[in-house]
C-alpha positions in Angstrom: 16.9 19.0 -6.9 15.9 15.3 -7.1 12.4 14.2 -7.8 11.8 13.4 -4.1 9.8 16.2 -2.6 9.8 16.4 1.2 6.5 18.0 2.3 8.3 20.2 4.9 9.8 22.2 2.2 6.6 23.3 0.5 4.3 26.1 1.4 1.4 25.5 3.9 -1.2 25.8 1.1 0.5 22.8 -0.6 0.6 20.5 2.5 -1.6 17.5 1.9 -3.6 15.1 3.9 -5.1 11.8 2.7 -8.6 11.2 3.9 -9.4 7.5 4.2 -13.0 6.4 4.3 -14.2 2.8 4.6 -17.9 2.3 3.9 -20.2 -0.6 3.0 -20.1 -1.7 -0.7 -22.1 0.7 -2.8 -21.5 3.8 -0.6 -18.2 4.9 -2.1 -19.8 7.2 -4.7 -21.6 9.1 -1.9 -18.2 9.7 -0.3 -16.6 10.9 -3.6 -19.6 13.3 -4.1 -18.8 14.9 -0.7 -15.1 15.0 -1.5 -15.6 16.7 -4.9 -18.1 19.2 -3.5 -15.4 20.2 -1.0 -12.7 20.7 -3.7 -10.7 17.5 -3.0 -7.9 17.3 -5.5 -8.1 13.6 -6.3 -10.4 10.7 -5.3 -9.8 6.9 -5.6 -12.1 4.1 -4.7 -10.8 0.6 -3.9 -12.9 -2.5 -3.3 -12.1 -4.4 -0.2 -13.1 -7.4 1.9 -12.6 -7.3 5.7 -10.9 -10.2 7.4 -11.2 -9.1 11.1 -13.1 -11.3 13.5 -16.8 -10.4 13.8 -16.4 -9.0 17.4 -13.8 -6.5 16.2 -16.0 -5.5 13.2 -19.0 -5.0 15.5 -16.9 -2.8 17.8 -15.8 -0.7 14.8 -19.4 -0.5 13.4 -18.3 -2.4 10.3 -20.8 -5.3 10.2 -20.7 -6.6 6.6 -17.3 -7.5 5.2 -17.6 -6.2 1.6 -16.3 -2.6 1.7 -15.2 0.3 -0.5 -12.2 2.3 0.6 -12.1 5.8 -0.6 -9.0 7.9 -0.6 -9.1 11.7 -1.1 -6.1 14.0 -1.3 -6.7 17.5 0.0 -5.0 20.5 1.5 -4.5 20.0 5.2 -6.5 23.0 6.3 -9.6 21.5 4.7 -9.5 18.0 6.2 -11.5 18.6 9.4 -14.5 20.2 7.5 -14.4 17.5 4.9 -14.5 14.8 7.5 -17.5 16.5 9.2 -19.3 16.7 5.8 -18.7 13.0 5.1 -20.0 12.1 8.6 -23.1 14.3 8.0 -23.8 12.7 4.6 -23.2 9.0 5.7 -24.3 9.2 9.4 -21.2 7.5 10.9 -22.8 7.8 14.3 -25.0 4.8 13.3 -23.0 1.5 13.6 -22.2 -0.2 10.3 -22.1 3.0 8.2 -18.4 3.3 8.1 -15.3 5.2 9.4 -13.2 8.0 8.1 -9.8 9.3 9.2 -7.0 11.6 8.1 -3.3 10.8 7.6 -0.9 13.6 6.8 1.2 13.1 3.7 4.8 13.5 4.7 6.6 13.0 1.4 6.1 12.2 -2.3 8.5 10.5 -4.7 8.2 12.1 -8.1 7.7 15.8 -8.5 5.1 15.3 -11.3 3.0 13.2 -8.9 3.3 15.9 -6.2 2.3 18.7 -8.7 -0.7 16.6 -9.8 -1.9 16.1 -6.2 -1.5 19.8 -5.3 -2.7 21.6 -8.4 -4.4 19.0 -10.7 -1.3 19.3 -12.9 -1.3 17.0 -15.8 1.3 16.3 -18.4 1.0 14.2 -21.5 3.0 11.1 -21.1 
């Protein structure tokens, strides 16, 4: 078998979602706290700067342009509850507090990367 792992061939407990959360700068750690309390397998924080016109930012509730983008990899059956927990912690109902959404992970190149994401597998390199 090649090192390309199609997610359709794995068990349902190994199916992954990626939770994307975009929040104002300085709020990324609050998101990772929620993710870790909900057994998210891996979290990453990226710094970003929005470039959308101000009317689009206002419509999305993303006023300031300095952002943190948080990615969390989790089992697909946990995603909905995790999104609700993030919303509760960061109050996304209030404009400007951020947005969170889920994207199913369809495939992973590299079996070691897949094992790491599904089981916190690590191997000395």
